[in-house]
N, C-alpha and C positions, 0 to 999 in steps of 0.2 A: 646661285650655284654656278661654279666655274665650268665652262664647257670642257668635256672630256678631251676634245681635240686640242684646245688651248693648253690644257694640262700636259699633253704629250709634247707640244712644241717647247714648253718651258722645261720639261724634263730633259729634252735633248740639249737645249742651250745650257742648262745648269750642269749637266754631265760633262759636256765638252769644256766648259769653263774650269771645272775642277781637275779633269784629267789631262787637259791641254791637247793631247793627240790620241786618237783611237782608230783602229781599223774598223771596217763595217762589222766584221765578225765579233769584235769586242763590244761594240755598241749594241748589237743584237743580243748578245749574251747578258749584258747588264740590263737591257730592256726586259728580258724574260724574268730575270731574278727580282727586278724592282717591284713587280706587281702592276706597273702602269700599263703593261700590255696583256693583262689577264693571263700571265704565265706562259705566253707564246713568244717565239722569236719575232723580231721585227722584219717584216717583208722589205726587200730592197726597194721596191717601187714606192711603198709608203714612206720609207726613209727619204727618198729624193723629193717626194711631194712635200714632206715636212720641211726640208731644206729650203725649197722655194717659198713656202708660206712664211717661214721665219724671216727670210730676207725682205719679203713684202711688208710684214707686220712690224718688225723691229729694226729693219735696216742693217741686220747682221748677216754677214756672208759666211757660210760653212763651205770650206774648200777642201779638195783632196790633194795631198802631197804625193805625186806620182813617183818621186825619187826616194821617198821614205816609207816603203812598204804599204803604199796606198792608204796612208793614215789621214783621217779627217780632222780638221781643226778650225777654230774661229779665226777668220782672216783679219777682222777688225775689232778686237775685244774692247778697244777704247771707246767704241760707239756706245757700249752699254754703260761704261763708267762715266762718260761725259754727260749723258742724258739722264737727269734725275727721274723723269717719268718712266723711262725704260727700266732703270735700276729698281725703282719701287715696284713695278709690275713683276720683274724677275724675282725679287725677294719675297713678295707676297705669294705668288703662285708656287714658288719653290717650297715654301713652308706648307702650303696647301697640299702639294704632292706628297710631302713626307708624312703628313697626317693621314692622308688617304691610304698610302702604302702601309703604314703601321697601324693596323686596326686596333692593336692592343693599347694604343695611346688614348683611346676614348675615355674622357673623364679625367685625364691627367695633364692635358694642356688646356689652359683656361684663357679665354679672350674677353676683352672688354665688349660690352654690348653696344652696338651701333643702332641709334634710333631709326625709325622708319624713314624712307626716302631713297634708299639705295635702288629701288625699282625705277627711279627717274634718271639714274646715271647714264644709261645707254641713250635715251632720247635727247638728253642735254648734249652729250658728245656728238650725236648725229646732227643736231642743230648747229653746233659750232663748226662741224666739218662742212656743212652745206650753207652756212651763213643765213639761216632761216630764223625768223623771229618766233619766240615761244609765247604762247598764250597760256596763262595759268591762273588758277584760283588759289589764293594764298591766305592763310590764317595765322597772323602773328600772335604773340602772347598778349599784346596790348591793344589790338584793334579787331574790328569785325572782319569777317571774310571779304576779300576784295579780289577783283580780277585785274591782272597786270599783263603787260606785254614787255618782254625783256629781250634785248639783244645780248646774247651770251658771249662775253669776251674771254672768260677764263673760269676755272673751277678751283676751289681751295677746300682742303679738309683741315678742320681745327677742332680739337677736343671732341672727337668722335662724331662730328657733324660735317656733312658736305654742304658747300655753299656754291651758288652761281654768282659770278661777278660780272656785271655788265650794265649797259644803259637801260634804265627803266624808262620807257617811253612816257608814261603818265607823269613822271617827275622831271624828265629831260636831264637826268643825272646818273652817275655811276652808283649803283647800289649793290648790296649783297643780300641774297635770299637763301634761307636755309632749306635744303631739300625736304627735311622732315616736317616742315610747315606747309608744304604744297598739298593741296587736296586733289586737284586735277591738273593735267597738263596736256597740251597738244601743240604740234609744230604747225605753223601757218605757212602760207605760200609767200609771205612778204620777206624780201631779202634785206640784208644790211651789210655794211662793211666795217670791220674793226679798224678804228683810227690808227694811222701809223704812229701816232704819238703815244698810244697805250702800250705799256710793257708791264705785265703782271708782276714780274720780279721787282721792278723799280717802284711800282705802285705800293707794294707792301714792304719796301726796303727798310722803312723807319718806324714800323708799327708792330706792336704786340697784339696778336689776335687777328680778327677778320674784318673789323669795321674801321674804315679810314675816313678821317675828317680832312678833306683836301685843303681846308683853310689853315690847318695847323702846320707849324714849321718844326722840324726836329731840333732838339737841343740836348745839351750834355746832362746825363743823369748819372749820379754817383751814389753808390750804396756801400755800406760797411756790413760785412757778413761774418757771422760767428759760428764756431763749432763745426759739426759735420756738414753743415749746409755749404761750406766752402768747397768741399770735394764734390758735392752734388753739382754745383755751378761749374766747376772746372770740367767735369765730364759731360754735363748736359747744359750748355750755356742758355741763359735766358733769352738771348738774341745774338744774331750773327756779329753784331758790332761790339760784343763784349771784350773788354780788356781788363786784365788784372793789373792794377796800377800801383798797389801797395800791399805788402805782405808782412804781417807781424806773426811769425810762425805759430805760436800756440795761443795767440790772442784773437786775431781777426785778419781778414783780407778785405781790400777795397776793390770794387769792380766799377768800371765806367762804360757808359753806353751812349749811343747817339739815337734818340728816340723822340717820337711825338708823345705827348702826355694824353693818354686816353684811359677810360675806366678799366679796361682789361689789364693795363700795366699796373694800376693800383691794386687790382684783385690778385694778380700774380705775386706782388710784393707782400701783400697781407697774408697770402697763403704760407709764407715762410715764417710767419709768427714772430717770436722773440729773437729769431736768429738773424734778422736783417734790420738795419736802420738806414733810412734815406738821409743822405747828407745834402744833396742838391739835385734839382733846384728847390728853392724854399717853398714855392707853391705846391710842389708834389709832397714835400715833407709835411706841410700843413694839412694837405688833403688826407694823407695817411693818418696823421694824428687825429683829425676830426672823425674819421671813420672808426678808429680804435675807441675813441671816447663814446661814440654812439653805441658801439658794441658793448662796452662796459656798462653803460646806462641800462641796457636790457637785462644785465645780470645782477643789478642792485635790487 
């Protein structure tokens, strides 16, 4: 459940982003009508407390233009646009606020179910802030329950699951652990330092999914796509490196990527069914062919 106070911060940020400039009286009136303030006007003291908290939490400054009717505005809106984490938080909480305010939307806005594990988000973030090692009991799908100690470098969400990315002390290597497979967790007193060489964006730059094989080198991947799947890929690229390198208008388009070959890439391509054909590299083409033949065997 999102904190009611956090919801109010997000409402104020979202409102000023949309309206650009507002007097305090206008803000207070919108607050009253929105339902976020239980139908009451926004107290001036509360407003200034929220301004301070927003700057501390999000690095966004709400200033007053004394020369323009004492209107309030976001002084550095680019801070929200440039930071993907802040932008994600704002979008997520803004949607939450709209749903809370519109009680008649119950049952009409449907979300994908997120497996268990979200209860560990806060302690993981705290361990990252304090650089404290996490001790946890972990039950993977293929092994017995084990106890691990992990130095949390980053977090990643993929296909409805949250993952911790960091150095697993028992293996002395960077690993990814799914939060929904954690049975118990506690923060220890042991400290660690994130290596200067680790950059989460670069670590995943050439990978589909969450699991990285550091021994793999990225290579050119080229696929031919047919039908409506072309438009799906144009509007929602398979990967940030995607380039449309050939277009045969009503026949097909070809897309090119720079990727490491991993099982998740094959799975994503197979999910497109008959609408995609792997052209290169040959080893990926053969892998897809083998998996399709295995699938057909089960249907014979």
